C-alpha positions as CSV (number, residue, x, y, z in Angstrom):
1,X,0.0,0.0,0.0
2,X,1.4,3.5,-1.1
3,X,1.6,5.8,2.0
4,X,0.5,9.5,1.8
5,X,4.0,10.6,2.7
6,X,5.5,8.6,-0.2
7,X,3.1,10.3,-2.6
8,X,4.1,13.8,-1.2
9,X,7.7,12.8,-1.5
10,X,7.3,11.7,-5.1
11,X,5.5,14.9,-6.1
12,X,8.2,16.9,-4.4
13,X,11.0,15.2,-6.1
14,X,9.1,15.7,-9.5
15,X,8.8,19.4,-8.9
16,X,12.4,19.7,-7.9
17,X,13.5,18.1,-11.1
18,X,11.3,20.4,-13.1
19,X,12.7,23.4,-11.4
20,X,16.3,22.3,-11.8
21,X,15.7,21.5,-15.5
22,X,14.1,24.9,-16.1
23,X,17.0,26.7,-14.3
24,X,19.6,24.8,-16.4
25,X,17.8,25.7,-19.6
26,X,17.7,29.4,-18.7
27,X,21.4,29.3,-17.9
28,X,22.2,27.6,-21.3
29,X,20.1,30.1,-23.2
30,X,21.8,33.0,-21.3
31,X,25.1,31.7,-22.2
32,X,24.3,31.3,-25.9
33,X,22.9,34.9,-26.0
34,X,26.0,36.3,-24.2
35,X,28.2,34.4,-26.7
36,X,26.3,35.6,-29.7
37,X,26.5,39.3,-28.6
38,X,30.4,38.9,-28.2
39,X,30.7,38.9,-24.4
40,X,29.9,41.3,-21.6
41,X,28.6,44.7,-22.1
42,X,32.0,46.2,-21.1
43,X,33.5,44.1,-24.0
44,X,30.9,45.2,-26.5
45,X,31.7,48.8,-26.0
46,X,35.2,48.4,-27.6
47,X,35.2,45.4,-29.8
48,X,34.9,46.2,-33.6
49,X,32.2,44.7,-35.8
50,X,34.0,41.9,-37.5
51,X,34.2,40.7,-41.1
52,X,36.3,37.8,-42.2
53,X,39.6,39.0,-43.5
54,X,43.2,38.7,-42.7
55,X,44.2,41.2,-39.8
56,X,47.4,42.9,-38.9
57,X,48.4,42.7,-35.3
58,X,46.9,45.4,-33.1
59,X,49.4,48.3,-33.0
60,X,51.1,47.3,-36.1
61,X,52.4,50.0,-38.5
62,X,50.8,49.6,-41.8
63,X,51.2,51.7,-45.0
64,X,47.8,53.0,-45.7
65,X,46.8,55.4,-48.4
66,X,44.3,58.3,-47.9
67,X,43.4,58.0,-51.6
68,X,41.4,60.9,-52.7
69,X,38.9,60.8,-49.9
70,X,37.6,63.7,-48.0
71,X,40.2,65.4,-45.6
72,X,39.2,67.2,-42.4
73,X,41.8,69.6,-41.1
74,X,45.2,71.1,-42.2
75,X,46.4,69.0,-45.2
76,X,49.9,69.6,-43.9
77,X,49.3,68.5,-40.4
78,X,52.1,66.2,-38.8
79,X,49.7,63.4,-38.0
80,X,47.3,61.7,-40.3
81,X,44.4,59.7,-38.8
82,X,42.6,57.4,-41.3
83,X,39.6,55.6,-40.2
84,X,37.9,52.7,-42.0
85,X,34.3,52.8,-40.9
86,X,30.8,51.8,-41.6
87,X,27.9,54.2,-41.1
88,X,25.6,51.4,-39.9
89,X,28.1,49.9,-37.5
90,X,27.1,50.6,-33.8
91,X,30.8,50.6,-32.7
92,X,31.6,53.1,-35.4
93,X,28.7,55.3,-34.0
94,X,30.2,55.0,-30.5
95,X,33.6,56.0,-31.8
96,X,32.1,58.9,-33.6
97,X,30.4,60.2,-30.6
98,X,33.4,59.8,-28.2
99,X,36.9,59.4,-29.7
100,X,36.4,61.1,-33.0
101,X,34.6,64.2,-31.8
102,X,37.2,64.8,-29.1
103,X,39.9,64.2,-31.5
104,X,38.5,66.8,-33.9
105,X,38.2,69.4,-31.2
106,X,41.8,68.9,-29.6
107,X,43.8,68.0,-32.6
108,X,42.1,68.6,-35.9
109,X,40.8,72.1,-35.2
110,X,44.3,73.0,-33.8
111,X,46.1,71.9,-37.0
112,X,47.9,68.9,-35.4
113,X,45.9,66.2,-37.1
114,X,44.2,65.8,-40.5
115,X,41.4,63.3,-40.4
116,X,40.5,61.0,-43.4
117,X,37.3,58.9,-43.4
118,X,37.3,55.9,-45.7
119,X,34.3,53.7,-46.3
120,X,34.3,50.0,-45.2
121,X,30.6,49.0,-45.4
122,X,30.0,45.5,-44.0
123,X,28.0,43.1,-46.1
124,X,25.6,42.3,-43.2
125,X,24.7,46.0,-42.7
126,X,22.0,46.5,-45.3
127,X,22.0,50.3,-45.2
128,X,25.7,50.8,-45.0
129,X,26.5,50.9,-48.7
130,X,24.0,53.4,-49.7
131,X,24.8,55.6,-46.7
132,X,28.4,55.6,-47.8
133,X,27.4,56.5,-51.3
134,X,25.1,59.3,-49.8
135,X,28.2,60.9,-48.0
136,X,30.2,60.7,-51.4
137,X,27.3,62.3,-53.3
138,X,27.2,65.2,-50.7
139,X,30.9,65.4,-51.1
140,X,30.4,66.0,-54.8
141,X,28.6,69.2,-53.7
142,X,31.1,70.2,-51.0
143,X,29.2,68.9,-48.1
144,X,30.9,65.5,-47.3
145,X,31.5,66.1,-43.6
146,X,28.1,67.6,-43.0
147,X,26.5,64.4,-44.3
148,X,29.0,62.2,-42.5
149,X,27.9,63.8,-39.2
150,X,24.2,63.7,-40.2
151,X,24.4,59.9,-40.9
152,X,26.1,59.0,-37.6
153,X,23.7,61.2,-35.7
154,X,20.7,59.5,-37.3
155,X,22.2,56.0,-37.4
156,X,19.0,54.2,-36.5
157,X,17.2,56.0,-39.4
158,X,19.3,55.1,-42.3
159,X,17.4,54.8,-45.7
160,X,17.6,56.2,-49.2
161,X,14.5,58.2,-48.6
162,X,16.1,59.8,-45.4
163,X,19.4,60.5,-47.2
164,X,17.6,62.5,-49.7
165,X,15.8,64.3,-47.0
166,X,18.9,65.2,-45.1
167,X,20.5,66.4,-48.3
168,X,17.8,68.9,-48.8
169,X,18.1,70.0,-45.1
170,X,21.9,70.5,-45.8
171,X,21.0,72.8,-48.7
172,X,22.2,70.5,-51.5
173,X,20.8,70.6,-54.9
174,X,18.1,67.8,-54.5
175,X,17.9,66.7,-58.2
176,X,21.7,66.4,-58.5
177,X,22.0,64.5,-55.2
178,X,19.0,62.2,-55.8
179,X,20.3,61.3,-59.3
180,X,23.8,60.7,-57.9
181,X,22.4,58.3,-55.2
182,X,19.9,56.5,-57.4
183,X,22.4,55.9,-60.2
184,X,25.1,54.5,-58.0
185,X,27.6,57.1,-59.2
186,X,29.8,56.6,-56.3
187,X,29.5,52.9,-55.6
188,X,32.9,52.2,-57.3
189,X,34.4,54.7,-55.0
190,X,33.0,53.1,-51.9
191,X,34.2,49.7,-53.2
192,X,37.7,51.1,-53.8
193,X,37.9,52.2,-50.3
194,X,36.8,48.7,-49.1
195,X,39.4,47.1,-51.3
196,X,42.2,49.3,-49.9
197,X,41.0,48.4,-46.4
198,X,41.2,44.7,-47.2
199,X,44.8,45.2,-48.6
200,X,45.8,47.1,-45.3
201,X,44.3,44.0,-43.3
202,X,41.2,45.6,-41.9
203,X,39.0,42.9,-40.4
204,X,36.4,44.9,-38.5
205,X,35.1,48.5,-38.1
206,X,36.2,51.0,-36.9
207,X,39.8,50.6,-37.7
208,X,42.1,53.6,-37.3
209,X,45.6,54.2,-38.7
210,X,47.5,57.0,-37.0
211,X,50.5,57.7,-39.2
212,X,50.1,54.0,-40.1
213,X,49.8,52.6,-36.6
214,X,46.8,50.5,-36.3
215,X,44.1,50.9,-33.7
216,X,41.1,48.7,-33.8
217,X,37.6,49.1,-32.2
218,X,35.6,51.9,-30.5
219,X,38.6,52.6,-28.2
220,X,38.5,55.0,-25.4
221,X,39.6,58.6,-26.4
222,X,42.5,58.3,-24.0
223,X,43.9,55.4,-26.0
224,X,43.6,57.3,-29.4
225,X,45.1,60.4,-27.8
226,X,48.1,58.4,-26.4
227,X,49.0,57.2,-29.9
228,X,48.5,60.7,-31.5
229,X,50.8,62.2,-28.8
230,X,53.4,59.6,-29.5
231,X,53.4,60.4,-33.2
232,X,53.5,64.1,-32.4
233,X,56.6,63.5,-30.4
234,X,58.5,61.5,-33.0
């Protein structure tokens, strides 16, 4: 004969097993999500968005051309900072808001650094290519940097329609800009930047070259500043 306490014990064991299984499943799912996101929140703030490509060692000095891309600052500045970036990349947006803005104020505006932005749209960012073309089309009318800033400041709203709207807000000739963007006039220019990035060993965005010294990821401004200062003292 089954006793009442045996029934209670069996039910209790069953409940414990269910709870244990549920907890284990939650832990497994949490681990997978964490792995997919690339680690802890602290890590994600710095790590670049990756693309499969051979990469130079962090800190390596690499010969990188500025090509004919837009230059911000004194063309004769002693330090050249070249950034390979993607307008849709969240790490690039973070770098823009922090390190790049501070670098502009402290070094570009004072004539110590010239800053060159080169396009490296990643294939898994569907809006990145057209955003890069939009900046180039704005550059054809002398407003490259204004569009560059507009794209990063509205990173969550990138679309061809919005690029055209922002071009009008910047005072560009809308017909000329729209035709440029729709025709893909600057698609090859963007592709050339990506090819040069691959040749230099870029494997993720953002990647900076400070007089050729590589710095990868949305690094803290202090880290970028330290490299710039070391180049100024050479």
